[in-house]
N, C-alpha and C positions, 0 to 999 in steps of 0.2 A: 572396783573403784580403787580406790587406791589401796609404811613405816618402812619409806624411803625408798629421803631423803633422799640440758647441756648446750653447749653454746659457742660460736666462732672464730679476709681472704686476699686475693688482693682485697682486703676488707674495706668495703666502702665506708666512708665516714658518714654517720647518720645526718640526714638533712636537718634534723631538729637541733643539732649541736651548735647552732649559732649562739653567740654570746647573748645572755638574757639577764636582765636585772634581777639580782637575788639578794637576799640578806647575807651579810658577811657570815662566813662559816663560823659557827660557834656563837653567834649572836642569839640572844633570847628573843629578839624581835623577829616576828615572822616575815617571810618574803612578801612579795606582792600577793594580793588576795587571789586564791585559786580561781581561775576563770570559770564562768558558768559552763563552758564546754572545753574539752581537751581539743584544742585546735591549733593549727599552724596556718600560715598564710596559704590560701588555696593555690595549689600549683598543679598544672596538668601533668600527671605522671606519664612519662614516655614509655612506650613498649619496651625500650631497651633497658630503662631503669628497673623495670619489674622483672626482667628475665635474668635468671641466675647464670653466672658463668660456670664453666666446668669446674674450676677451682673452688668456687663457692659451694657447688653441690657436694664436692668431696669433703670440704670443711664442715658443711652441715651434717653430712653422714657421720663423720667422726664425733662431732659434739653431741648429736642426738643419740649416737650409739653409746656414748658414755652415760648419758642420762638413762637410757634404757637398761644398761648393765647395772647401774646402781639401783634402779627400781626392782630389777630381778633379784638383786642381792638381798633386798629387804624381805621379800616373800619366799624366796627359795628355801630358806631354813625353817620357816614356820611349820611346814608339814613334816619336817624331818627331826623335830625337837626330841621326840622319844628315842629315836635311834642314836642321835648325838649324845644324849644323856647316858645311854647304855654304853656307848663307845668310850667315853672319857670319864665316866663315874660321877655324873651330876645327877642328884636325886630328882624325882619328879617335882617335888615342892620348890626346887630352885631352877627349874628349866627356864622360867621367865627371864632370868638374868642373861641368857644368851641374846634375847631381843633387847633388853634394857641396856646392856653393855654397848650395843650399837647406837641406841637412841640417844643416850645422854650426850656423847660428844658430837654426834651429827646435828643435833638441834642446838646444843649450847654454844658451840664454837663457830657457827655459820656466819654470824654478823661480824665477828672479829676477822675471820679470814676474807670476807668480802672487802673489808677496808684494807687489809694487807695487800690484796690483789690490786686495788686502786693505786697503792703506793709503790709496789714493787714490780707490777706487771701481771696481767691476767693469765697470759699463756704460761708464764713461769710457774705460777701457783697451780694452774691446771695440771702441768706436768709433774709437779711435786706430789699432788694428790693422787695421780695415777700411779706414780712410783711407790708411794706408801701402800696403795691398794694391792699392788703386786706382792709386796713383802708380807703384808698382813694375811693375804689369802693363802700364800705358801705356808705360813706358820699355822694357820687354821687347818689347812689340809693335812698336816702331819701331826697335829696336836694329840697328845696322849693323856694329858691331865687337865682338870678343870681350869687351873690358873692360866695355862698356856692358851687354851681355847678362848677364854674370856678376854685375855690380852689381845688376841687376834681380832676379836669382835670390836674391841675398843679401837684398834688400829683401823679397821674397816670404817667405823663410824667417823673417825677423825679424817680419813681419806675422803669420805663423802662431804664432810664439812669444808674441806679445802677445795676439792675439785668442782662441786656442784655450783656454788655461786660464781666461781670464775668462769665456768663453761656457759652458764646462763647469761652472764654479763657479756661475754664474747658474742653470744648469739644475738643479743639485743643490739649491741653497738655495731655489729656487722651489717645489719639490714636497716635501711631507713624506715622511719615510722610510716606505715602504709601497707600495701599489698604484700611486699616481700617479707616484712617482719611478721605480719599476721599469718602468712603461709608457714613460716618457720615455727612460730609459736603454736600454730595449729598442729603441726607434726609433733611438736614437743608434748602438747596436751594429749595427743593420740597415743604416744609411746609410753607415757607414764602409767596409766591404768593397764595398758597392754603388757607392760613389764611386770607389774604385780601379778597379773593373771598368768602369764607365761612362767613366771618364777614359781608359782604354786604348782603348775603342771610339771615343770622340769624337776622340781624338788621331789614330787611324788614318784616320777619315773626313775630318777637317780637312786632314790632310797630303796625302791623295790627291786631294781635290776642291777645296780652297781654298788655304790656306797655313798653315804652322806658326805664323805670327804670330797667328792667331786663337786658338791655344791660350793665349796671354797675354791678348788683348783680350776674350775671352769673360767674364773676371772682372769687367770694368769696369761694365757695366750692372747685373749682379746685385748686386755689392757696393754700388753707389750706391743701389739700391732698398732694401737692408737698412739702409743708413745713414739714409735718410729715414724709414723706418717704425719702426725699433727704439726711438727715444726716446719714441714715442707709446704703446707697449704693454709695453715692458720696464722694470720698476722697478729702479733702481740698488740695489746691495747693497754694504755695506762691512763686512768682518769685524771690524775693530778700529779704535778711535779712539785718538789720542794716541800711537800707536806710531812707531817710527823704523825706517829701513831699515838693516839690518846690512851696512854697506859691505864690511868685510873678508870676511864670509861670502859676499856676492854676488860679489866678485872671485874668490875661490878656487873656488867651485863652478862659476861660469861658465867661468873659465879652465881648470879641470880637465876639465869635460865637453867643451869645444871641443878641447882637446889630445888627450884620449883618443879621441874620435870621429875626429879627423883622423888619428891614428896607425892606428886600425883600418881606416879607409876607404882610406888610401893603401897600407897593407899588402896589402889585398885586391886593389887595382887595379894596383900597381906591383911587388909582390913583398915578402915578409916579410924578405928578407935585407938590406934597406937600413937602415943605422944610424939614419937620421932617424925611421924608423917606431918603433923601440923607445925611442929617446930621447924622442920626443914623447909616446908612450903612458905612459912612466915618469913624465914631468913631470906628465901629467894625473892619474895615480894619486896622486902625492905631494901635489898641490894638493887632491885630494878628501879625503885623510887630514887635511891641514891644516884643511880646511873642517869636518870632524867635530870636531876639537879646539876650533876657534873657537866652534862652536855650543854646546859644553858649558859655556862660560864667559860667553857674550854675554848681556847683560840684555835685548836685543831680537833674538833669533835669527831668521835667515831661515827656518830649519826647526826647529821645536820637537822636541827629542830625545824628549820624552814621546810625541809622535805617531809619530816614526820607529821607536820601540821597540815599538809595538803589533804584536802578531803578525799581526793582520788586515791592517794596512797593509803590513808587510814581506812577508808571504806572498802577499798579493793582488798586489802589484806585481811580485814575483818571477815568479809565474805569468803575469801580463800581459806581462812582458818576453819570456818564451819564446813566448807566443802570437803576438806581433807579429814577433819576430825570425825565428822558424822559418816563420811563415806567409808573410811577405814573400819569404823565400828560396825557398819552394815556387813562388810565382808567377814569380819570376825564372828559376828552373831550368826550369819548364815553358815559359816564353816562348822560352828558348834552344832547348829540345827541339823545340817546334812550328815555329819559324821556321828555325833553322839545320839541323836534322836531318830534319824532315819536309817542309820547304819551303813552309809556309803563309805567306801575306802577313800584314802587321801587322793589316789589317782583319779577315781571317778569324780570326786569333788572338784578336782582341778579341771576335768573335762567339762563338768557342768558350768563352771565359771568361764569356760572358753567362749560360749555364745554371747553372754553380756560383754565379755572382753572385746569381742569383735564389734559389738555395737559402740563401745567406747572409742575404739580405733576409728570407726566410721565418723563419729561425732567430731573427733579431732581434725579429720580431713575436710569436713564440710564447715567447720567453725569459721574459717576466713570468709566464706560466702555469707554466712549468717551475720558476721560483723560488718560486712559491706551494706547490708540491708537495714540492720538495726544497730543501736549504739552499744558499746561495751557494757554500759550500765544495764540496759535492758537484757542483754545476753546473760550477764551474771545473775540478775534477779530471776529471770526465767529458769536458769539452770538450778538455782536453789529451790524454786517451787517444784520443778520436776523431780529432783532428787528427794525432796521431802515427801512428796506425794507417793513416790515409790516405797519409802520406808513405812509410811502409814499403811499402804496396801499389804506389805509383807507382814505386818502385825497380825494378819488374819490367817497365818499358816496353822496347820494342825499336825497331829502325829501320823496322819495317813499320808502315804506316798503320793496320793493324788494331788497333794499340795505342791508337788514339784512343778506343775503347770503354772500355778500362781508365782512360784519362785522365779521361774524362767521369764515370764512376761514382765513382772515387776522389776526384776533385775536388769533386763534389757533396757527398760525405760530409765531406771536409776543410773545405770552405768553411762548411758548416752548423755543424760543431764550432767552427770559428774564430770565427764571429759569436756563437755561444752563449758562448764563452769570454770575448769582449770584455765582454759584459754581466755575466757572473759576476765578472770581474775588477773592473769599475767599482763594482759594488754592494759587493763585499767591501772594496775599498780606501777607500771613502768612508762606510761605514755606521757608526752609533753615534758620530759625532763632532759636537760643537757647531758652530754657524754660524761662529764666529770661527776655526775650524780647517779649514773646508771649502776655503778658498783654497789652503792648503798641501796638503791631501789631493788635491784635483783637479789642482793643479800637479804633484805627484808622479806622479799617474796619467798626465797628459799627457806629462810628461817620459819616463816609462817607455815610452809609445807611440812617441814620436819616436826614442828611443834604439834601441828594438827594430827599428823600420823602417830605421834607419840601419846597424846593425852586422850584421844577419843576412846580408844579401846579400854584402858583401865577404868575410866569413869563409867561407861555403860556395862562393862563386865561386872562392876561392883553392883549395879542394879540387878543383874541376873542373880548374883550370889546372894544378895540381901533378900530378894524375893523368894528364892529357894529355901533359905534358912528360916524365913518367917512363915512358910507354908504350913497348913495344918498337918498333923501327924498322919491323918488318913489319906493325904494326897500322895500319889505315887511320885517317885523321884523324877521320872520323865515328865510328868504333868507339871510338877513344880518348876522344872527347868524351862519347859515350854512357856509357862506363864511369865517367867522372868524375861525370856527372850521377847515375848510379845510386848511386855511393858517397856523394855529397853528400846525396841523398834518404834514404839509409839512416841517415846520421849525424843528419840532421834529425829523422827519426822517433824514433830512440833518445833523443836529447836531450829531445824533447817528452814522450815517455812517462816518462822518468826524472823530469822536472819534475812530472808528474802524481803520481808516487809520493811525491816530496818534499813537495809541497803537501798531499797527503793526510795525511802524517805530521806536518807542522809546524803546520798550521792547526787551531784548535779547531773543533768542530762549530758552524758559524755559522748563526744563524737570524735573519732580519730580522723587523721588526715584522709584516710581512705574513704570513710563515710561521707565527709564533707566534699571531697572531690567528685565522688560518684553522684552525689546530690546535685552539685553544681553542673556537672556534665549533663545529667538528665534534664535539668532546667534549661540548659543551653539548647539541647535538642528540641525541647518542647517549644521554646520561643523562636527557634531558628526555622 
């Protein structure tokens, strides 16, 4: 399933980008009430409009390749952490900072750079992000001290914050709402979990047979190739002209997210009893409240409240947050279970994840067909139920290796639901919005993804640690850890299923243009 943390020719202008009545940017007044359905005027999609040109296919390949590379980046180092620590002199107790150094900027700066992309050009920001990734990866590959390595990870996280929302925004604005966009987002949803899975496998292979340094250096030739090719096939897009950057809003939302994520991350890693954890998290929440108030009065808000108040945007992102947070936690908990309790190596663990990873990839491929038959809302709700049920089933694992059968079956189910949920979340959170709001919508979606990947693991790993610490002295260490993993998986499943119920109750019955057109066409055939 899925800590991180891509997008597009002759780029066709989305059909939904026709002028629509909206609240003035920065107004506290909401725009027109969110429609009961996400719908456009039904139009018969021609075969030509649904077929991608050769140039569009190349652009799609480059942008999805970037997303895949950044997903690999997140997981490729996880299995190599002990080797990295030994190589640069980071103690075991501080290894988590290698992941945290990436997570803080990748989640905290995403919304800011999504807005900057709208103002300065999405392709330009995409290229800047890839260039920074090349430099940071080179520095990480040759690092010999903890400070240099952590600086490289911060650079990689910042590169992800710059490139990912710009790429996703290009992807959404390139393809009109309907079959083409759903196909692109389906591939995106397939490649995200596949990237995490492949990253874990490649990380194990590189660490065992070459060096952990290749986990950094692998990015360099790929990113350089995309940098050379992208300007030739990807047409720039800018959502707004003449706008200004909302500096107070940018400072408060970025500072608030960084502080909140830092508090949650350190609480999960070092214990929730430390005052700095609650102080930092409290400061983060206060800054986010200040951000909301600033946006209600700003003439050029970083995030239009009219967009934030849309039920589809809010509900879609809430569902996506749970999909990513609880999904990444499942992968972490299973990794601990397979390696520490069942004794499998990092490479074997990566191979085990390969089967459910293939299921996730398949789900992304079939997601557009699912969306044509049922609404995005139903797709997202179903995915939450499937992923939650998988977590509950995994809570029955034991110390016997015969539990591997349960792990494989439940993980295939969970990964399939997870990938389906990613596509449902992205379609829901970006549908029925004009072009000049797509930067914000995709920025919010990317931020949701990065925050989910960041906060899920420390929260549920704290459950495992607390359960182990409170276990009776007569209980063996492995049994105490197993009980903690079972408890964390049970909570994971309960939260995910509860989120499915909440999304089902909160969201209207959403139907994209594709679903409406398909229904109308079917009705026409029936009456004809």
